[in-house]
C-alpha positions as CSV (number, residue, x, y, z in Angstrom):
1,X,0.0,0.0,0.0
2,X,2.8,2.4,0.9
3,X,4.3,1.7,-2.6
4,X,1.0,2.7,-4.2
5,X,0.9,5.9,-2.2
6,X,4.5,6.6,-3.2
7,X,3.6,6.1,-6.9
8,X,0.6,8.4,-6.5
9,X,2.8,11.0,-4.9
10,X,5.3,10.8,-7.7
11,X,2.6,11.1,-10.3
12,X,1.3,14.2,-8.5
13,X,4.7,15.7,-8.5
14,X,5.2,15.0,-12.2
15,X,1.8,16.6,-13.0
16,X,2.7,19.6,-10.9
17,X,6.1,19.9,-12.6
18,X,4.4,19.8,-16.0
19,X,1.8,22.3,-15.0
20,X,4.6,24.6,-13.7
21,X,6.5,24.3,-16.9
22,X,3.5,25.2,-19.0
23,X,2.7,28.2,-16.7
24,X,6.3,29.3,-17.1
25,X,6.1,29.0,-20.9
26,X,2.8,30.9,-21.0
27,X,4.2,33.6,-18.7
28,X,7.3,34.0,-20.9
29,X,5.4,34.3,-24.1
30,X,2.8,36.7,-22.8
31,X,5.5,39.0,-21.3
32,X,7.5,38.9,-24.5
33,X,4.3,39.7,-26.5
34,X,4.1,43.0,-24.7
35,X,7.7,44.1,-24.9
36,X,7.2,46.2,-28.1
37,X,3.4,46.8,-28.5
38,X,3.6,50.0,-26.4
39,X,6.4,51.2,-28.7
40,X,5.3,50.1,-32.2
41,X,1.7,51.4,-31.8
42,X,3.0,55.0,-31.6
43,X,4.7,55.3,-35.0
44,X,1.6,54.8,-37.2
45,X,-0.3,57.4,-35.2
46,X,2.6,59.8,-34.8
47,X,1.0,62.5,-37.0
48,X,-2.2,62.4,-34.9
49,X,-0.3,62.3,-31.7
50,X,1.7,65.4,-32.7
51,X,-1.4,67.2,-33.8
52,X,-3.3,66.3,-30.6
53,X,-0.4,67.2,-28.2
54,X,1.4,69.9,-30.2
55,X,4.7,68.0,-30.5
56,X,7.6,69.3,-32.6
57,X,9.8,67.0,-34.7
58,X,12.5,67.2,-32.1
59,X,10.1,66.3,-29.2
60,X,8.7,63.5,-31.3
61,X,12.3,62.2,-31.7
62,X,12.5,62.4,-27.9
63,X,9.4,60.2,-27.7
64,X,11.1,57.7,-29.9
65,X,14.1,57.8,-27.6
66,X,12.1,57.3,-24.3
67,X,12.3,53.5,-24.6
68,X,16.1,53.5,-24.9
69,X,16.5,56.1,-22.2
70,X,14.4,54.0,-19.8
71,X,16.0,50.8,-20.8
72,X,19.5,52.3,-20.1
73,X,18.6,53.8,-16.7
74,X,16.3,51.2,-15.3
75,X,18.1,48.2,-16.7
76,X,21.0,48.6,-14.3
77,X,18.6,48.4,-11.3
78,X,16.9,45.1,-12.5
79,X,19.6,42.7,-11.2
80,X,19.5,44.3,-7.7
81,X,15.7,44.2,-7.6
82,X,15.8,40.5,-8.8
83,X,18.2,39.7,-6.0
84,X,16.1,41.3,-3.4
85,X,12.6,40.3,-4.4
86,X,13.1,37.5,-6.9
87,X,13.0,37.8,-10.7
88,X,9.5,36.7,-11.2
89,X,8.1,39.3,-8.8
90,X,10.1,42.0,-10.5
91,X,8.8,41.0,-13.9
92,X,5.3,41.1,-12.5
93,X,5.9,44.6,-11.2
94,X,7.3,45.7,-14.5
95,X,4.2,44.4,-16.3
96,X,2.0,46.3,-13.9
97,X,3.9,49.5,-14.6
98,X,3.5,48.8,-18.3
99,X,-0.2,48.3,-18.0
100,X,-0.8,51.5,-16.0
101,X,1.5,53.7,-18.2
102,X,0.0,52.4,-21.5
103,X,-3.5,53.0,-20.3
104,X,-3.0,56.5,-19.1
105,X,-0.5,58.2,-21.4
106,X,-2.9,59.2,-24.3
107,X,-5.2,61.2,-22.0
108,X,-3.3,64.5,-21.6
109,X,-0.9,66.8,-23.2
110,X,2.8,66.4,-24.2
111,X,4.0,66.3,-20.6
112,X,1.5,63.6,-19.6
113,X,2.3,61.5,-22.7
114,X,6.0,61.7,-22.0
115,X,5.7,61.0,-18.3
116,X,3.4,58.0,-18.6
117,X,5.5,56.7,-21.5
118,X,8.4,56.7,-19.1
119,X,6.4,54.7,-16.6
120,X,5.4,52.1,-19.3
121,X,8.9,51.9,-20.7
122,X,10.4,51.5,-17.2
123,X,8.2,48.5,-16.8
124,X,9.4,47.1,-20.1
125,X,13.0,47.8,-19.2
126,X,13.1,45.4,-16.2
127,X,11.3,42.7,-18.1
128,X,13.7,43.2,-21.0
129,X,16.8,42.6,-18.7
130,X,15.4,39.7,-16.7
131,X,13.8,37.5,-19.4
132,X,17.2,36.2,-20.7
133,X,17.9,35.2,-17.1
134,X,14.5,33.5,-16.7
135,X,15.2,31.5,-19.9
136,X,18.6,30.5,-18.6
137,X,17.2,29.5,-15.2
138,X,14.0,27.7,-16.2
139,X,15.0,26.4,-19.6
140,X,18.7,25.9,-19.2
141,X,19.0,23.0,-21.7
142,X,16.9,24.9,-24.3
143,X,18.3,28.4,-24.3
144,X,18.5,28.8,-28.0
145,X,15.0,27.5,-28.9
146,X,13.3,29.2,-26.0
147,X,15.0,32.5,-26.8
148,X,13.8,32.1,-30.4
149,X,10.3,31.4,-29.2
150,X,10.1,34.4,-27.0
151,X,11.7,36.6,-29.7
152,X,9.0,35.3,-32.0
153,X,6.3,36.3,-29.5
154,X,8.0,39.7,-29.0
155,X,8.0,40.4,-32.8
156,X,4.5,39.1,-33.2
157,X,3.3,41.6,-30.7
158,X,5.2,44.4,-32.5
159,X,3.8,43.3,-35.8
160,X,0.2,43.2,-34.7
161,X,0.5,46.5,-32.9
162,X,2.0,48.2,-35.9
163,X,-0.5,46.8,-38.4
164,X,-3.6,47.3,-36.2
165,X,-2.9,50.7,-34.6
166,X,-4.5,52.7,-37.4
167,X,-7.4,50.3,-38.1
168,X,-8.2,49.9,-34.4
169,X,-8.4,53.7,-34.0
170,X,-10.8,53.8,-37.0
171,X,-13.0,51.2,-35.3
172,X,-13.1,53.3,-32.2
173,X,-14.4,56.3,-34.0
174,X,-11.1,57.8,-35.1
175,X,-10.1,58.6,-31.6
176,X,-6.4,58.0,-31.4
177,X,-6.4,58.3,-27.6
178,X,-8.8,55.3,-27.2
179,X,-7.0,53.4,-29.9
180,X,-3.6,53.8,-28.2
181,X,-4.9,53.2,-24.7
182,X,-6.7,50.0,-25.6
183,X,-3.4,48.1,-26.0
184,X,-3.0,48.2,-22.2
185,X,-5.6,45.3,-22.2
186,X,-3.0,43.1,-23.8
187,X,-0.5,43.9,-21.1
188,X,-3.1,43.1,-18.4
189,X,-3.6,39.6,-19.9
190,X,0.0,38.8,-19.1
191,X,-0.4,39.4,-15.4
192,X,-2.1,36.2,-14.1
193,X,0.6,33.7,-15.0
194,X,3.3,35.9,-13.4
195,X,1.2,36.1,-10.3
196,X,1.4,32.3,-10.1
197,X,5.2,32.3,-10.7
198,X,5.7,35.2,-8.2
199,X,4.7,32.7,-5.4
200,X,7.8,30.7,-6.3
201,X,11.3,32.1,-5.9
202,X,14.0,30.0,-7.5
203,X,17.6,29.9,-6.2
204,X,18.7,33.2,-7.8
205,X,20.2,34.5,-4.5
206,X,22.4,31.4,-4.1
207,X,23.6,31.7,-7.7
208,X,24.3,35.4,-7.2
209,X,26.4,34.7,-4.2
210,X,28.4,32.1,-6.0
211,X,29.1,34.5,-8.9
212,X,29.6,37.7,-6.7
213,X,33.1,38.0,-7.9
214,X,32.2,38.1,-11.6
215,X,32.7,41.6,-13.0
216,X,31.3,41.5,-16.5
217,X,32.4,45.0,-17.3
218,X,36.0,43.8,-17.3
219,X,35.4,41.3,-20.1
220,X,35.9,42.4,-23.8
221,X,33.0,40.2,-24.8
222,X,30.6,42.2,-22.6
223,X,31.7,45.5,-24.2
224,X,31.3,43.9,-27.7
225,X,27.8,42.8,-26.8
226,X,27.0,46.2,-25.4
227,X,28.2,48.0,-28.6
228,X,26.3,45.6,-30.8
229,X,23.2,45.9,-28.7
230,X,23.4,49.7,-28.8
231,X,23.9,49.9,-32.6
232,X,21.1,47.5,-33.4
233,X,18.9,49.3,-31.0
234,X,19.6,52.6,-32.7
235,X,18.4,51.2,-36.0
236,X,15.4,49.5,-34.5
237,X,14.1,52.6,-32.7
238,X,14.7,54.8,-35.7
239,X,12.6,52.3,-37.7
240,X,10.0,52.2,-34.9
241,X,9.9,55.9,-34.4
242,X,10.2,57.3,-37.9
243,X,9.6,54.7,-40.7
244,X,5.9,55.2,-41.0
245,X,6.4,59.0,-41.1
246,X,9.1,58.6,-43.8
247,X,6.6,56.6,-45.9
248,X,3.8,59.1,-45.3
249,X,6.0,62.0,-46.2
250,X,6.7,60.1,-49.5
251,X,3.0,60.3,-50.3
252,X,1.8,56.9,-49.1
253,X,-1.5,56.6,-47.2
254,X,-1.3,56.2,-43.4
255,X,-2.7,52.6,-43.4
256,X,-0.2,51.6,-46.1
257,X,2.6,53.2,-44.1
258,X,1.4,51.2,-41.0
259,X,1.4,48.0,-43.0
260,X,4.9,48.6,-44.4
261,X,6.1,49.2,-40.8
262,X,4.4,46.0,-39.8
263,X,6.3,44.1,-42.4
264,X,9.6,45.0,-40.6
265,X,8.2,43.3,-37.5
266,X,6.5,40.5,-39.4
267,X,9.7,39.1,-40.8
268,X,11.1,39.0,-37.3
269,X,8.4,36.5,-36.4
270,X,9.7,33.4,-38.3
271,X,13.3,34.3,-38.6
272,X,14.2,34.1,-34.9
273,X,13.3,30.4,-35.0
274,X,15.8,29.9,-37.9
275,X,18.4,31.9,-35.9
276,X,17.8,29.7,-32.8
277,X,18.6,26.6,-34.9
278,X,21.7,28.1,-36.4
279,X,23.0,29.5,-33.1
280,X,22.5,26.1,-31.5
281,X,24.4,24.3,-34.2
282,X,27.2,26.9,-34.8
283,X,29.7,27.8,-32.1
284,X,30.1,31.3,-33.4
285,X,27.5,33.8,-34.5
286,X,29.9,36.4,-36.1
287,X,29.0,35.5,-39.7
288,X,25.2,35.8,-38.9
289,X,25.8,39.2,-37.4
290,X,27.6,40.5,-40.4
291,X,25.0,39.2,-42.9
292,X,22.1,40.7,-41.0
293,X,23.9,44.1,-41.0
294,X,24.3,44.0,-44.8
295,X,20.5,43.8,-45.1
296,X,20.2,46.9,-43.0
297,X,22.6,48.9,-45.2
298,X,20.7,47.9,-48.3
299,X,17.3,48.9,-46.7
300,X,18.5,52.4,-45.5
301,X,20.2,53.1,-48.9
302,X,16.9,52.2,-50.5
303,X,15.1,54.8,-48.3
304,X,17.8,57.3,-49.1
305,X,17.3,56.8,-52.9
306,X,13.5,56.9,-52.9
307,X,11.1,55.6,-50.2
308,X,8.2,55.3,-52.6
309,X,10.2,53.6,-55.4
310,X,10.1,50.1,-53.8
311,X,8.6,50.5,-50.4
312,X,7.9,46.8,-49.8
313,X,11.5,45.9,-50.7
314,X,13.0,48.4,-48.3
315,X,10.6,47.2,-45.5
316,X,11.6,43.6,-46.1
317,X,15.3,44.4,-46.0
318,X,14.9,46.4,-42.7
319,X,12.8,43.5,-41.3
320,X,15.7,41.1,-41.8
321,X,18.0,43.7,-40.2
322,X,15.8,43.8,-37.1
323,X,16.7,40.2,-36.5
324,X,19.8,41.6,-34.8
325,X,17.8,41.9,-31.7
326,X,16.9,38.2,-31.1
327,X,20.5,37.4,-32.2
328,X,22.0,39.5,-29.5
329,X,19.6,38.1,-26.9
330,X,20.8,34.6,-27.8
331,X,24.4,35.7,-27.7
332,X,23.9,37.2,-24.2
333,X,22.4,33.9,-23.0
334,X,25.2,31.8,-24.6
335,X,28.1,34.0,-23.4
336,X,27.2,33.7,-19.7
337,X,28.2,30.5,-17.8
338,X,25.4,30.7,-15.2
339,X,21.9,32.3,-14.9
340,X,23.3,34.9,-12.4
341,X,26.1,35.8,-14.9
342,X,23.6,36.0,-17.7
343,X,21.4,38.5,-15.9
344,X,24.4,40.7,-15.1
345,X,25.6,40.4,-18.7
346,X,22.1,41.2,-19.9
347,X,21.9,44.2,-17.6
348,X,25.3,45.5,-18.6
349,X,24.9,44.9,-22.4
350,X,21.4,46.4,-22.5
351,X,22.0,49.4,-20.2
352,X,25.3,50.4,-21.9
353,X,23.8,49.6,-25.3
354,X,20.8,51.7,-24.7
355,X,22.9,54.6,-23.5
356,X,24.7,54.4,-26.9
357,X,21.3,54.3,-28.7
358,X,19.7,57.3,-26.9
359,X,20.9,60.0,-29.4
360,X,19.9,58.1,-32.5
361,X,16.1,58.8,-32.8
362,X,16.6,62.3,-31.5
363,X,19.4,63.0,-34.0
364,X,17.3,61.7,-36.9
365,X,14.5,64.1,-35.9
366,X,16.9,67.0,-35.6
367,X,18.5,66.2,-39.0
368,X,15.1,66.0,-40.6
369,X,14.0,69.3,-39.1
370,X,17.2,71.1,-40.3
371,X,17.4,69.5,-43.8
372,X,13.7,69.2,-44.5
373,X,14.1,65.7,-45.9
374,X,15.2,62.2,-45.1
375,X,18.3,61.6,-47.3
376,X,20.9,62.8,-44.8
377,X,19.3,60.9,-41.9
378,X,19.1,57.7,-44.0
379,X,22.7,58.0,-45.1
380,X,23.7,58.4,-41.5
381,X,21.8,55.2,-40.5
382,X,23.4,53.2,-43.3
383,X,26.9,54.3,-42.2
384,X,26.2,53.1,-38.6
385,X,26.1,49.5,-39.8
386,X,29.8,49.5,-40.4
387,X,30.7,49.6,-36.6
388,X,27.8,47.2,-36.0
389,X,29.4,44.6,-38.2
390,X,32.7,45.0,-36.3
391,X,31.0,44.7,-32.9
392,X,28.9,41.7,-34.1
393,X,31.9,39.8,-35.3
394,X,33.7,40.3,-31.9
395,X,30.6,39.5,-29.9
396,X,29.8,36.4,-31.9
397,X,33.0,34.6,-31.1
398,X,32.8,31.4,-29.0
399,X,33.7,32.8,-25.6
400,X,32.1,32.9,-22.1
401,X,32.0,35.2,-19.2
């Protein structure tokens, strides 16, 4: 009889373990789904937002830089918060901030929009930094595939947000404020599974104590990852903040511009899965980083020549270039020996990288205001891919911190 009870107990433990695994996967995917929606839904409505709040081009560039500013500032705090409260609880808190900020920012003037955008992006920042650590800790034997899956969810959210922002506003009577605020509901859906995970606190503190002597800032690979992260972020947030406006200024309708912008995210849905397979099979990712950058150069040079000449081609090229983001996330997870090192490496690479990326969207807005066109800004963005190739080659080498 005792043997039967023991078997039943083992079966219950197995069932609970499987249930916990599925909850963790659901939590990871729902969190990732929301990491870009609050950002990509702004670009297609930028003209309406500027009209409704009185923003200048330079201030609109600042709005595009708010995510990178928050990611740089808040990202450094995330490891300490995770050490004190547990990573799952901190991710939950970040999602709550995202929900509140996204719901409230459209209902006010420029100052309100900026302030609550900061709240929403601060929430995203801590989630951004901690998800690679969560993957390393909960899915240690499947880092590549799980990073690819959550990158897929991230880009799926970005794509849906970009493509649906204008049509959703139309459904809601043309009120851009309601259209933008409604995306907070998607963030709210991500809260329940993290409430479940927040009751559990894996052994992050012990791992942190064991790795307390690791100083990632002293390792060249950490700086290479930070440089690569910053340069790809500059391109990504210029695309997010300005690409729909570039197409609209070229004479394309707002909905078409939104769809073209969505293409850049749509291509980042299946490609991360391919990248996850390649990064698992190949010990180095240097070649992948270089090839991705070449697509970005071609895309920006196309916009420099004529945005309306082959808009779908330029969007496809830039969509492939955006795959630098899931690539660098995978490289961060692979370069750290332990979950604790990964979260420190993630915080360092993202925070330093986002500091490097802060001027990009603002500078593009300033250049556009002063030149009255997009040729000089696009030439500048194409040139930035040269140092990105160099950083990617160094960061992609088979080394660990």
